[in-house]
GUSE-631733 format. One line per 10 residues: their letters; for each residue x, y, z of N, C-alpha, C. Coordinates in Angstrom, 1 decimal. Each point is the difference from the previous one (the first is absolute). Layout:
% GUSE-631733
A> X Y Z X Y Z X Y Z  ...
//
This chain:
% GUSE-631733
MLALVLAGVT> 129.8 96.7 97.8 -0.7 -0.4 0.8 -1.6 -0.4 -0.9  0.0 1.1 -1.0 -1.3 -0.5 -0.8 0.2 -1.0 -1.2  1.2 -0.2 -0.4 0.2 -1.0 -0.5 -0.3 -1.4 0.5  0.4 -0.3 1.1 0.4 -1.5 1.0 -1.7 0.2 0.2  -0.7 0.8 0.3 -1.6 -0.3 -0.1 -0.8 -0.3 -0.9  0.4 0.5 -1.3 -0.5 -0.3 -1.2 0.3 -1.6 -0.2  1.4 -0.5 0.2 0.2 -1.0 -0.6 -0.4 -0.9 1.3  0.4 0.0 1.0 -0.6 -0.7 1.0 -1.3 -0.5 0.4  -1.1 1.1 -0.3 -1.3 -0.6 0.6 -0.6 -0.3 -1.4  0.4 0.5 -1.0 -1.2 -0.6 -1.2 1.1 -1.3 -0.6
GACREDCEPV> 1.1 -0.2 0.5 0.9 -1.3 -1.1 -0.4 -0.1 -1.0  -0.3 1.2 -0.9 0.2 -0.2 -1.2 0.9 1.1 -0.9  0.6 0.9 0.5 0.6 1.2 -0.5 1.6 -0.4 -0.1  0.4 0.3 -1.4 1.2 -0.2 -0.4 1.2 0.9 0.8  1.1 -0.9 0.1 1.2 0.8 0.3 -0.3 1.2 -0.6  0.3 0.1 -1.5 0.4 1.1 -0.7 -1.0 1.2 0.0  -1.3 -0.4 1.1 -1.2 1.1 0.0 0.2 0.8 1.4  0.5 0.1 0.1 0.4 0.8 1.9 -0.5 1.7 -0.8  -1.1 0.1 0.9 -0.7 1.4 -0.2 0.8 1.1 0.4  0.0 1.0 -1.0 0.8 1.3 0.6 -0.9 1.1 0.0
VVGATASERS> 0.2 0.5 0.7 -1.0 1.7 0.2 1.1 1.4 -0.5  -0.4 0.3 -1.3 0.9 1.2 -0.4 -1.0 1.2 -0.4  0.7 1.1 0.1 -0.8 1.4 0.0 -0.7 0.3 1.3  0.2 -0.7 1.0 -0.5 0.3 1.4 0.9 0.8 0.8  -0.6 0.8 1.0 0.7 0.8 1.1 0.0 -1.4 1.3  1.1 0.3 0.8 0.3 -1.1 0.8 -1.4 -0.3 0.5  -0.9 0.9 0.4 -1.2 -0.3 0.9 -0.8 -0.7 -0.9  -0.2 0.1 -1.1 -1.0 -0.4 -1.8 0.6 -1.4 0.6  1.1 -0.5 -0.3 0.4 -1.1 -0.2 0.2 -0.6 1.0  -0.3 0.3 1.4 -0.2 -0.7 1.4 -1.5 -0.5 -0.2
FVESTVDTFV> -0.9 1.0 -0.1 -1.4 -0.3 -0.4 -0.3 -0.9 -0.9  0.7 -0.2 -1.1 -0.3 -0.8 -1.3 0.4 -1.1 0.3  1.2 -0.5 0.7 0.4 -1.3 0.4 -0.9 -0.4 1.3  -0.1 0.7 0.9 -1.0 -0.5 1.0 -1.5 -0.2 -0.5  -0.6 0.7 -0.9 -1.1 -0.3 -0.4 -0.2 -1.5 -0.8  1.2 -0.2 -1.0 0.3 -1.1 -0.4 -0.1 -1.4 0.4  1.2 0.3 1.2 0.2 -1.1 1.2 -1.4 -0.5 0.1  -0.8 1.2 0.9 -1.4 -0.6 0.2 -0.9 -0.7 -0.8  0.1 0.5 -1.4 -0.9 -0.5 -0.9 0.1 -1.6 -0.3  1.3 0.5 -0.2 0.7 -2.1 -0.4 -0.2 -0.4 1.0
GLLDPSLSLC> 0.2 0.2 1.1 -0.1 -0.8 1.6 -1.3 -0.7 -0.3  -1.0 1.0 0.0 -1.5 -0.7 -0.1 -0.6 -0.9 -1.2  1.2 -0.2 -0.8 -0.7 -0.9 -1.7 0.1 -1.3 0.3  -0.8 -0.8 -0.4 0.1 -1.4 0.1 1.3 -0.3 -0.6  0.4 -1.0 1.0 1.8 -0.1 -0.6 -0.4 -1.1 -1.1  -0.8 -0.3 -0.5 -0.2 -0.9 -1.3 0.2 0.9 -1.1  -0.2 1.6 0.2 -0.3 0.9 -1.4 1.4 0.6 0.2  0.6 0.1 -1.5 1.2 0.4 -0.4 0.1 1.9 0.3  0.9 0.8 -0.2 0.1 1.3 0.0 1.3 0.5 -0.6  0.3 0.5 -1.0 1.6 0.6 -0.2 -0.3 1.3 -0.9
VPKIHVTDSL> 0.2 1.1 1.2 0.3 1.1 -0.4 1.2 0.5 0.0  0.9 0.2 -1.0 1.5 0.3 0.0 0.4 1.5 0.3  -1.2 0.5 -0.5 0.5 1.7 0.3 -1.5 1.0 0.3  0.3 0.8 1.0 -1.2 0.7 0.3 0.5 1.4 -0.1  -0.6 0.8 -0.8 0.6 1.3 -0.4 -1.0 1.0 0.3  0.7 1.1 0.8 -1.1 1.0 0.4 0.1 1.5 -0.5  -0.8 0.4 -0.5 0.2 1.1 -1.0 -0.8 0.9 0.1  0.2 1.1 -0.5 -0.9 1.3 0.5 -1.2 -0.1 -1.2  0.1 -0.7 -1.1 -1.3 0.1 -0.8 0.1 -1.6 -0.6  -1.4 -0.1 -0.8 0.3 -0.9 -0.9 -1.5 0.3 -1.2
RLDVAGKYNT> 0.6 -0.8 -1.1 -1.2 0.7 -1.0 -1.4 -0.6 0.0  -0.8 0.8 -0.3 -1.5 0.2 -0.1 -0.4 0.0 1.6  1.0 0.5 0.8 -0.1 0.7 1.6 -0.5 -1.4 0.7  0.2 -1.0 -0.4 -0.2 -1.0 1.3 0.9 -0.1 0.7  -0.3 -0.5 1.3 0.5 -0.2 1.3 1.2 -0.9 -0.1  -0.2 -0.9 -0.7 0.9 -1.2 0.3 -0.1 -0.9 -1.5  0.8 -0.7 -0.5 0.3 -1.1 -0.8 0.8 -1.2 -0.1  -0.6 -1.3 -0.3 0.6 -1.3 0.0 0.4 -0.3 -1.4  1.2 -0.1 -0.2 0.3 -0.5 -1.5 0.1 -1.4 0.0  -0.9 -0.5 -0.6 0.1 -1.5 -0.2 1.3 -0.5 -0.7
ATRDVKLVRS> 0.3 0.6 -0.4 1.4 -0.9 -1.0 1.1 0.0 0.9  0.6 1.5 0.7 1.1 -0.2 0.9 -0.3 -0.1 1.2  -1.3 0.1 0.5 -0.4 -0.8 1.5 0.2 1.3 0.9  0.4 1.0 -0.8 0.2 1.4 1.2 -1.2 0.8 0.2  0.2 0.8 1.1 -1.3 0.6 0.4 0.4 1.6 0.2  -0.5 1.0 -0.5 -0.2 1.4 0.2 -0.5 0.4 0.8  0.1 1.0 0.8 -0.8 0.8 1.0 0.2 1.2 -0.4  -1.1 0.8 0.4 0.2 1.9 0.1 -0.1 0.1 1.2  1.4 0.9 0.5 -0.2 0.3 1.4 -1.0 0.5 0.5  -0.9 -0.2 1.3 -0.9 0.8 0.7 0.1 -0.6 1.4
SSPDLKWTLH> -1.0 0.7 0.8 -0.2 -0.6 1.6 0.1 -1.4 -0.3  0.4 -0.4 1.6 0.3 -1.1 0.3 -1.4 -1.1 -0.4  -1.1 0.7 0.6 -1.2 -0.9 -0.2 -0.2 -0.2 -1.2  0.0 1.2 -1.1 -0.1 -0.4 -1.3 0.9 -1.1 -0.5  1.2 0.4 -0.1 1.1 -0.9 -0.2 -0.1 -1.9 0.6  -0.4 0.2 0.7 -0.6 -1.2 0.9 -0.6 -0.8 -1.5  -1.4 0.7 0.0 -0.9 -0.4 -0.6 0.1 -0.3 -1.1  0.8 0.8 -0.9 0.5 -0.1 -1.4 1.2 -1.0 -0.1  0.7 -0.3 1.0 1.1 -1.1 -0.2 -1.1 -1.2 -0.1  -0.7 -0.2 1.4 -0.9 -1.2 0.1 -0.5 -0.6 -1.4
HELCHAVQGQ> -0.6 1.1 -0.6 -0.8 -0.2 -1.6 0.7 -0.1 -0.7  1.4 0.1 0.0 0.9 -0.4 -1.7 0.7 -0.9 0.9  0.2 -0.3 0.9 0.4 -1.7 0.4 -1.0 -0.8 -0.1  -1.5 -0.1 0.0 -0.8 -0.6 -0.5 -0.2 0.0 -1.0  0.5 0.7 -1.3 -0.1 -0.6 -1.1 0.9 -0.9 -0.1  1.4 0.4 0.8 0.9 -1.3 -0.6 -0.3 -1.1 0.3  -0.5 -0.2 1.5 -0.5 -1.3 0.4 -0.9 -0.5 -0.8  -0.9 0.8 -0.4 -1.0 -1.0 -1.2 0.6 -0.1 -1.2  0.9 0.5 -0.7 0.4 -0.1 -1.0 1.0 -1.0 -0.1  0.9 -0.5 0.8 1.1 -0.1 0.2 -0.6 -2.0 0.4
NGLPVDGPQW> -1.0 0.2 0.8 -0.8 -1.3 0.3 -1.0 -1.0 -0.9  -0.4 1.3 -0.9 -1.0 -0.4 -0.8 -1.4 0.0 0.3  -0.3 0.9 1.3 -1.3 -0.4 0.5 -1.1 0.7 -0.7  -1.0 -0.6 0.3 -1.3 0.5 -1.2 -0.8 1.1 0.4  -0.2 0.6 -1.2 -0.8 1.7 0.5 -0.6 -0.1 -0.7  -1.1 -1.2 -0.6 -0.9 0.0 -1.1 -1.5 -0.1 0.8  0.2 0.0 1.0 -1.6 0.0 0.7 -1.1 0.9 -0.1  -1.2 -0.1 0.0 -1.0 1.3 0.1 0.1 0.6 1.2  0.9 -0.3 1.0 0.4 1.3 1.1 0.8 0.7 -0.2  0.7 -0.1 -1.2 0.7 0.9 -0.4 -0.3 1.2 -1.0
SVAPDIELLA> -1.1 -0.1 0.2 -0.6 0.9 -1.4 -0.1 1.5 0.6  0.5 0.9 -0.8 0.4 1.2 0.3 -1.1 0.9 -0.1  -1.0 0.6 1.0 -1.2 1.1 -0.3 0.5 1.0 -0.9  -1.1 0.6 -0.4 0.5 1.2 -1.3 0.2 0.8 0.8  -0.4 0.4 1.6 0.6 1.2 0.7 1.5 0.3 0.5  0.5 -1.9 -0.1 1.2 0.1 0.3 1.1 0.4 -1.2  0.7 1.2 0.6 0.8 0.8 -1.4 1.3 -0.7 0.0  0.4 -0.9 -1.2 1.1 -0.3 -0.2 1.0 0.9 -1.2  1.4 0.2 0.5 0.5 0.7 -0.9 0.3 -0.7 -1.4  0.1 0.5 -1.0 0.0 -0.4 -1.4 1.0 -1.1 0.0
ANKRFPEKEA> 1.2 0.1 0.6 1.0 -1.2 -0.3 -0.3 -1.1 0.6  -1.1 -0.1 1.0 -0.9 -1.0 0.7 -1.0 -0.8 -0.6  -0.5 1.0 -1.1 -1.4 -0.6 -0.7 0.0 -1.2 -0.6  1.3 -0.7 -0.6 0.6 -1.1 -0.3 -0.8 -1.3 0.8  0.6 0.5 1.3 0.0 -1.3 1.0 -1.1 0.4 1.6  -1.3 0.3 -0.5 -0.7 0.0 1.0 -0.1 -0.5 1.3  -0.1 -1.6 -0.4 0.0 -0.8 1.1 1.4 -0.3 0.7  1.1 0.1 -0.6 1.3 0.2 0.7 -0.1 1.3 1.3  -0.2 1.0 -0.8 -0.3 1.3 1.0 -0.9 -0.2 0.9  -1.0 -0.5 0.1 -0.9 -0.6 1.3 0.6 -0.7 0.6
YAMACEIGPD> 0.6 -1.0 -0.6 0.5 -1.0 1.3 1.0 0.5 0.6  0.9 1.1 -0.4 0.8 0.5 0.9 -0.4 1.3 0.9  -1.2 0.5 -0.4 -0.6 0.5 0.8 -0.7 -0.4 0.9  -0.3 -1.4 0.2 -0.7 -1.0 1.0 1.2 0.0 0.8  1.1 -1.0 -0.5 1.0 -0.5 0.4 1.2 1.1 0.7  -0.3 1.3 -0.3 1.2 0.9 0.8 -0.5 0.3 1.4  -1.1 -0.4 0.6 -0.4 0.1 1.5 -0.1 -1.2 0.3  0.3 -1.4 -0.9 0.0 -1.1 0.9 0.7 -0.2 1.2  1.1 0.4 0.0 0.4 -0.5 1.5 -0.3 0.8 1.1  -0.8 1.1 -0.1 -0.6 0.8 0.9 -1.3 -0.2 0.0
IAFLLGDPCP> -0.3 0.9 -0.6 -1.8 0.7 0.4 -1.0 -1.5 -0.6  0.5 -0.7 -0.9 -1.0 -1.2 -0.5 -0.1 -1.2 1.1  0.9 -0.1 0.6 -0.1 -1.1 1.2 -1.1 0.6 0.5  -0.8 1.0 0.4 -0.9 0.3 0.9 -1.2 -0.3 -0.5  -0.1 -0.5 -1.1 -1.1 -0.3 -0.4 -0.7 -1.7 0.7  1.1 -0.7 0.4 -0.3 -1.1 0.6 -0.6 -0.9 -1.4  -1.3 -0.5 0.9 -0.8 -1.0 -0.9 -1.1 0.9 -1.2  -0.3 -1.0 -0.6 -1.5 1.0 -0.6 -0.8 0.4 0.5  -0.7 0.9 -0.3 -1.4 0.5 0.8 -0.9 0.0 -1.0  -1.2 -0.2 0.7 -1.4 0.0 -1.0 0.0 1.2 -0.9
TDQDGLSAFF> 0.1 1.1 0.8 -0.1 1.3 -0.9 1.2 0.7 -1.1  0.7 -1.4 -0.1 1.3 0.6 -0.8 -0.5 -0.3 -1.3  0.4 1.2 -1.2 0.0 0.1 -1.2 1.2 -0.8 -0.8  -0.7 -0.6 -1.1 0.9 -1.0 -0.6 1.6 0.6 -0.3  0.2 1.3 -0.3 1.2 0.5 -0.1 1.0 -0.2 1.4  -0.4 -0.2 1.1 0.8 -0.2 1.1 0.9 -1.1 -0.4  -0.4 -1.3 -0.9 0.5 -1.2 -0.1 1.6 0.7 -0.3  0.4 0.9 -0.9 1.1 0.8 -0.2 0.8 -0.5 1.3  -0.4 0.6 0.9 1.1 0.0 1.1 0.4 -1.0 0.7  -1.0 -1.1 0.1 0.2 -1.3 0.2 0.8 -0.6 -0.8
DAREIFVGPD> 0.0 -0.2 -1.5 0.7 -0.3 -0.9 1.4 0.5 0.3  0.2 1.3 0.0 1.2 0.6 0.4 0.8 -0.3 0.9  -0.6 0.0 0.9 0.7 -0.3 1.4 0.7 -1.8 0.2  -0.5 -0.5 -1.0 0.3 -1.5 0.2 1.6 -0.4 -0.6  0.8 1.4 -0.3 1.3 0.1 -0.3 0.8 0.1 1.4  -0.8 0.5 0.8 1.1 0.3 1.6 -0.7 -1.2 0.9  1.2 -0.1 1.1 -0.1 -0.8 1.1 -0.9 0.7 1.1  -0.1 1.3 -0.4 -0.7 0.5 1.5 0.2 1.9 -0.3  -0.7 0.5 1.1 0.2 1.7 -0.3 1.6 0.4 0.4  -0.1 1.2 0.3 1.2 0.7 0.5 -0.5 -0.1 1.4
PAMIDLSLPV> 1.2 -0.6 0.7 -0.6 -0.4 1.9 0.2 1.5 0.7  0.5 1.1 -0.8 -0.3 1.4 0.3 -1.1 0.7 -0.1  -0.7 -0.8 -0.7 -1.3 0.9 -0.7 -1.2 -0.8 0.6  0.3 -1.5 0.0 -1.4 -0.6 0.0 0.2 -1.0 0.9  -0.7 -0.4 1.3 0.3 -0.9 0.8 -1.3 -0.8 0.2  0.3 -1.3 -0.6 -1.1 -1.1 -0.3 0.6 -1.3 0.8  0.4 0.6 1.3 0.2 -1.0 0.9 -0.8 0.1 1.4  -0.7 1.0 -0.1 -0.9 0.5 1.3 -1.4 -0.9 -0.4  -0.4 -1.0 1.1 -1.4 -0.6 -0.2 -0.8 1.0 0.1  -1.0 0.0 -1.0 -1.1 1.0 0.4 -1.4 -0.7 0.1
AFTPTVALGS> -0.9 0.4 0.6 -1.7 -0.8 0.3 -0.7 1.3 0.3  -1.1 -0.5 -0.7 -1.2 0.9 -0.1 -1.0 -0.3 1.3  -0.4 0.4 0.7 -1.1 -1.1 1.1 -1.4 1.0 -0.3  -0.8 -0.4 -0.4 -1.4 0.7 0.2 -0.7 -0.3 1.3  -0.4 1.5 0.2 -0.6 -0.2 1.8 -1.5 0.1 -0.3  -0.8 0.9 -0.8 -1.2 0.2 0.0 -0.8 0.2 -1.1  -1.0 -0.7 -0.6 -0.7 0.3 -1.1 -1.4 0.6 0.4  -0.3 0.7 -0.7 -1.3 1.2 0.3 -0.8 0.1 -1.3  -1.2 -0.3 0.5 -1.0 0.3 -1.2 -0.6 -0.7 -1.0  -0.8 -0.2 -1.0 -0.4 -1.0 -0.8 -0.7 0.9 -1.1
EVTDFSVSVA> 0.9 -0.5 -1.2 -0.7 0.6 -1.2 0.6 1.5 0.1  1.0 0.3 0.5 0.9 1.3 -0.1 0.2 0.6 -1.5  -0.6 1.0 -0.4 0.7 0.2 -1.3 1.3 1.4 0.1  0.2 0.9 0.7 0.9 0.9 0.5 0.1 0.1 1.4  1.4 0.4 0.4 0.2 0.3 1.3 1.3 1.1 0.3  0.0 0.6 1.0 0.7 0.4 0.5 0.9 0.0 1.4  1.2 0.2 0.3 0.5 -0.2 1.7 0.6 1.2 0.2  -0.2 0.2 1.3 0.7 1.2 0.7 0.5 -0.2 1.2  0.9 0.4 0.4 0.8 -0.6 1.4 0.3 1.0 1.1  -0.2 -0.2 1.0 0.3 0.9 1.2 0.6 -1.0 1.1
PSGVLVDMDG> 0.4 0.6 1.1 1.1 -0.6 0.7 -1.2 -1.3 1.0  -1.1 0.4 0.2 -0.8 -1.2 0.6 -0.9 -0.7 -0.8  0.0 0.2 -1.4 -0.6 -1.1 -0.8 0.0 0.5 -1.6  -0.6 -1.0 -0.7 -0.6 0.1 -1.4 -0.8 0.3 -0.3  -0.4 1.4 -0.8 -1.3 0.0 -0.8 -0.5 -0.7 -1.3  -0.7 -0.7 -0.4 -0.4 -0.7 -1.0 -1.2 0.6 -0.3  -0.1 0.3 -1.5 -1.1 0.2 -0.8 -0.2 -0.8 -0.7  -1.2 -0.8 -0.1 -0.4 -0.9 -1.2 -1.3 0.4 -0.8  0.1 0.6 -1.0 -1.0 0.4 -0.8 -1.2 1.0 0.8  1.0 1.1 0.8 -0.5 0.9 1.1 -0.6 -0.6 1.2
ATAVIDPWTG> 0.3 -0.9 0.1 -0.1 -0.7 1.8 1.2 0.1 0.4  0.1 0.5 1.2 1.4 0.3 0.5 -0.5 -0.8 1.6  1.2 -0.5 0.4 0.4 -0.4 1.3 1.6 -0.1 0.5  0.6 0.5 1.4 1.2 0.1 0.5 0.2 -1.4 0.4  0.8 -0.6 -0.5 0.6 -1.3 0.6 1.5 0.0 0.8  0.1 -1.2 0.7 1.4 -0.2 0.2 0.2 -1.3 -1.0  1.0 0.5 -0.8 0.4 -0.8 -1.2 0.8 -1.3 0.6  0.1 -0.3 1.2 0.4 -0.8 0.3 -0.8 -1.4 0.4  -1.0 0.7 0.5 -1.0 -1.0 0.2 -1.4 0.1 -0.6  -0.5 1.2 -0.6 -1.0 0.4 -0.6 -0.9 0.5 0.8
ALVEAEGPFG> -0.1 0.0 1.4 -1.0 0.5 1.0 -0.1 1.5 -0.6  -1.3 0.6 0.4 -0.3 1.2 0.0 0.9 0.8 1.3  0.7 1.4 -0.6 0.3 0.5 0.9 -0.5 1.8 0.0  0.5 0.5 1.2 -0.2 1.5 -0.1 0.9 0.6 -0.5  0.4 0.6 -0.6 1.2 0.9 -0.3 -0.3 1.5 -0.8  0.7 0.9 0.7 0.2 1.4 -0.3 0.7 0.1 -1.2  -0.3 0.9 -0.7 0.9 0.3 -1.5 1.1 1.4 0.6  0.6 0.2 -0.6 0.1 -0.1 -1.8 0.4 -1.3 -0.4  -0.8 -0.4 -1.1 0.2 -1.1 -0.6 1.0 0.3 -1.3  1.2 -1.0 0.0 0.9 0.4 -1.1 -0.3 -0.7 -1.4
STGPFVVEGD> 0.2 0.4 -0.8 -0.5 -1.0 -1.5 1.2 -0.8 -0.2  -0.7 -1.1 -0.6 1.1 -1.2 -0.7 0.5 0.6 -1.5  0.5 -1.1 -0.6 0.5 0.2 -0.9 0.7 -1.0 -1.1  0.8 0.5 -1.0 0.8 -1.1 -0.8 1.5 -0.4 0.7  0.0 1.0 1.5 1.5 0.1 0.8 -0.3 0.5 1.4  0.8 -1.1 0.3 0.1 0.6 1.7 1.3 -0.3 0.4  0.5 1.1 1.4 1.3 0.2 0.3 -0.4 -0.4 1.7  1.1 -0.7 0.5 -0.3 -0.6 1.1 1.6 0.1 0.4  0.5 1.1 0.8 1.6 0.4 0.3 0.5 0.4 -1.3  1.0 -0.8 -0.5 1.3 0.0 -1.0 -0.6 -0.8 -1.0
EMMLGLTFDA> -0.9 -0.5 0.3 -0.8 -1.1 -1.1 -0.8 0.8 -0.5  -0.4 -0.9 -1.4 -1.5 0.5 -0.7 -0.2 -1.6 -0.7  -1.6 -0.1 0.1 -0.2 -0.9 -1.2 -1.2 0.5 -1.0  0.5 -0.3 -1.0 -0.6 0.7 -1.4 -0.4 -0.9 -1.3  -0.9 0.6 -0.4 -0.3 -1.0 -1.2 0.7 0.5 -1.0  1.0 -0.9 -1.0 0.7 0.5 -0.8 -0.2 -0.3 -1.6  -0.2 0.6 -0.6 -0.4 -0.4 -1.2 1.1 -0.3 -1.3  -0.1 -1.1 -0.6 0.9 -0.4 -0.9 -0.8 0.6 -1.5  0.9 0.5 -1.0 -0.3 0.1 -1.5 0.9 -0.7 -0.5  -0.6 -1.1 -0.7 0.4 -0.8 -1.3 0.3 0.6 -0.8
PNGDRGVRLV> 1.2 -0.4 -1.0 0.1 0.8 -1.4 -1.1 0.2 -0.7  -1.0 -0.6 -0.2 -1.1 0.3 -0.9 -0.9 0.7 0.7  0.3 0.5 1.2 -1.3 1.2 0.5 -0.7 -0.7 1.2  0.0 -1.7 -0.1 -1.0 -0.7 1.3 0.7 0.3 1.2  -1.0 0.1 0.9 0.7 0.1 1.3 -0.6 -1.1 1.1  0.6 -0.2 0.9 0.0 -0.6 1.6 0.0 0.7 0.8  -0.3 -0.4 1.0 0.3 0.8 1.5 0.1 -0.8 1.2  1.2 0.3 0.7 0.3 -1.2 1.2 0.4 1.0 0.9  -0.5 -0.7 1.7 0.3 0.7 1.2 1.1 -0.5 0.3  0.9 1.1 0.3 1.1 0.1 0.7 0.6 0.7 1.0
LSSGGRYTPL> 1.0 -0.7 0.9 0.2 0.9 1.4 1.3 0.8 -0.5  0.5 1.3 0.4 1.3 0.4 0.2 0.3 0.0 0.8  1.4 0.3 0.4 0.8 -0.1 1.2 1.2 0.0 -0.5  0.6 1.2 0.7 1.7 0.1 -0.3 0.5 0.0 -1.2  -0.8 0.5 -1.0 0.6 -0.3 -1.2 -0.4 -1.1 -0.9  -0.4 -1.1 0.9 -0.3 -1.3 -0.5 -1.5 -0.3 -0.4  -0.4 -0.9 -0.5 -1.6 -0.2 -0.6 -0.1 -1.3 0.4  -1.2 -0.6 0.5 -0.5 -1.1 0.2 -1.3 -0.6 -0.6  0.0 -0.7 -0.9 -1.4 -0.3 -0.5 -0.9 -0.8 1.0  -1.4 1.0 -0.4 -0.9 -0.5 1.2 -1.1 -1.1 -0.5
GCYEPGESLF> -0.1 0.4 -1.5 -1.0 -0.9 -0.6 -0.8 1.0 -1.1  -1.3 -0.6 -0.3 -1.1 0.7 -0.9 -0.6 1.1 0.6  -0.1 1.1 -1.0 -0.7 0.9 0.7 -1.5 0.2 -0.6  -1.0 0.1 0.5 -1.0 -0.2 -0.5 -0.7 1.4 -0.2  -0.6 0.1 -1.1 -0.4 1.1 -0.7 -1.3 0.8 1.2  0.5 1.3 0.2 -0.6 0.2 1.3 0.1 0.1 1.1  0.8 -0.9 0.4 0.9 -0.1 1.1 0.4 1.0 1.2  -0.1 0.1 0.8 0.2 1.1 1.4 1.0 -0.6 0.8  1.2 0.5 0.1 0.8 0.2 0.9 0.1 1.0 1.2  0.3 -0.7 1.1 0.1 1.2 1.4 0.9 -1.0 1.0
SYDGVFWSAS> 0.4 0.9 0.7 0.8 -0.4 1.5 -1.1 0.0 1.2  0.4 -1.0 1.0 -1.0 0.0 1.1 0.7 -0.8 0.7  0.1 0.7 1.3 0.9 -0.7 0.9 1.4 -0.5 -0.3  0.5 1.2 -0.6 1.5 -0.5 -0.6 0.2 -1.0 -1.0  -1.2 -0.7 -0.3 0.1 -0.9 -1.5 -0.5 0.6 -0.9  0.1 -1.0 -1.3 -0.4 0.5 -1.1 -1.1 -0.8 -0.3  -1.1 0.7 -0.5 -1.3 -0.7 -0.2 -0.5 0.3 -1.6  -1.1 -1.2 -0.1 -0.3 0.3 -1.5 -1.7 -0.1 0.0  -0.9 0.7 -1.0 -1.1 -0.1 0.2 -0.4 -0.5 -1.7  -0.5 -1.0 0.0 -0.9 0.1 -1.6 -1.3 -0.9 -0.3
LTGGQVVLGY> -0.5 0.1 -0.9 -1.6 -0.3 -0.3 0.6 -1.7 -1.0  -0.2 -0.7 1.2 0.0 -1.2 -0.5 -1.4 -1.0 0.0  -0.7 -0.6 -1.1 -1.1 -0.7 -0.1 -1.2 0.8 0.8  0.1 1.2 -0.2 -1.1 1.0 0.4 0.2 0.6 1.6  1.1 -0.6 0.6 0.3 0.5 1.5 1.1 1.0 -0.1  0.0 0.7 0.8 1.2 0.4 0.7 1.0 -0.6 0.7  1.2 -0.4 -0.6 1.1 -0.9 0.8 1.0 1.1 0.6  -0.2 -0.2 1.0 1.6 0.6 1.2 0.6 -1.0 0.1  1.2 0.6 -0.1 1.5 -1.0 0.6 1.2 0.7 0.4  0.9 -0.8 0.3 1.3 0.8 0.2 1.3 -0.3 -0.4
YTVGVDGDQG> 0.8 -0.1 -0.1 1.3 -0.5 -0.5 1.1 -0.2 0.7  0.3 -1.2 0.1 1.2 -0.4 0.6 1.6 -0.2 -0.5  0.8 1.0 -0.1 1.2 -0.4 -0.5 1.0 -0.4 0.8  0.9 -0.8 -0.1 1.3 -0.1 0.4 0.3 -1.5 0.9  1.0 -0.3 0.2 0.0 -1.4 0.5 -0.5 -0.1 1.6  0.3 1.2 0.6 -0.7 -0.2 0.9 -1.3 0.2 0.6  -0.8 0.3 -1.2 -1.6 0.3 0.3 -0.2 1.6 0.0  1.0 0.8 -0.1 -0.5 1.2 0.3 -1.0 0.7 -0.8  -1.0 0.3 0.5 -0.8 0.6 -0.9 0.3 1.1 -0.6  -0.3 0.3 -1.1 0.4 1.2 -1.0 1.4 0.4 0.0
R> 0.5 -1.2 0.2 1.7 0.4 0.3 0.6 -0.7 -1.3
//
């Protein structure tokens, strides 16, 4: 099955390049084959990938978790738990794709910060290692970045470049099919420099530079609401769903944050996450409050083909 997928999807694997998983238990072999199937199925069809052998072993020299041999095109993996094995295999397959297709890794976005520890064996090729570090999450989490955001640091471009080798994310992890809309409802104050939001069942308490008001977030009308008022923050839960700010760390240490919806083990990107943005739930709907142009702007998210709010 693995050989057929590699040959059929990339269209560039030789008949004598059938990947064989050796040294693995039956469950490890099944997991490795499934992981490679998914990875290859998400590759851009114009790219080639030939890995004749994947060897699962108890240890490797220099205590590395995996190794791609540029001469034989084989991959060696140290057996570990399934999540770790998946990312290690992705990492080595990214080395293979980069090397076999001559993809560039000499841009400034691949510079590795001094606090990123690289093993002695990889210090000759820090750019390639940085590329694989960004590429290994390409089929999954990197697609949650969506479009660039104003607060992105330069190193985030590593994820945008690395994910270009994929046609899309793993649909079991990332759902890009749901339409997402943010609808602002209320803009409060002027020349506000600091704010906070607290929520009660019958209203939202907004504190702007020490001045407070309790409002209906749908209309902005002042209301009388009794506490207790719950605090807001970088994430909010509504039923079995969660809206949160997800931080992305680039290989050179730069960071970016995105707003995402987590539901049923899958993630949907909601867009940029503003510094100081507060997330909350009201009337069963996901809301956000942020400081924009000196005003506190409140609005709600609509996610889904049927316009289900917060779903």
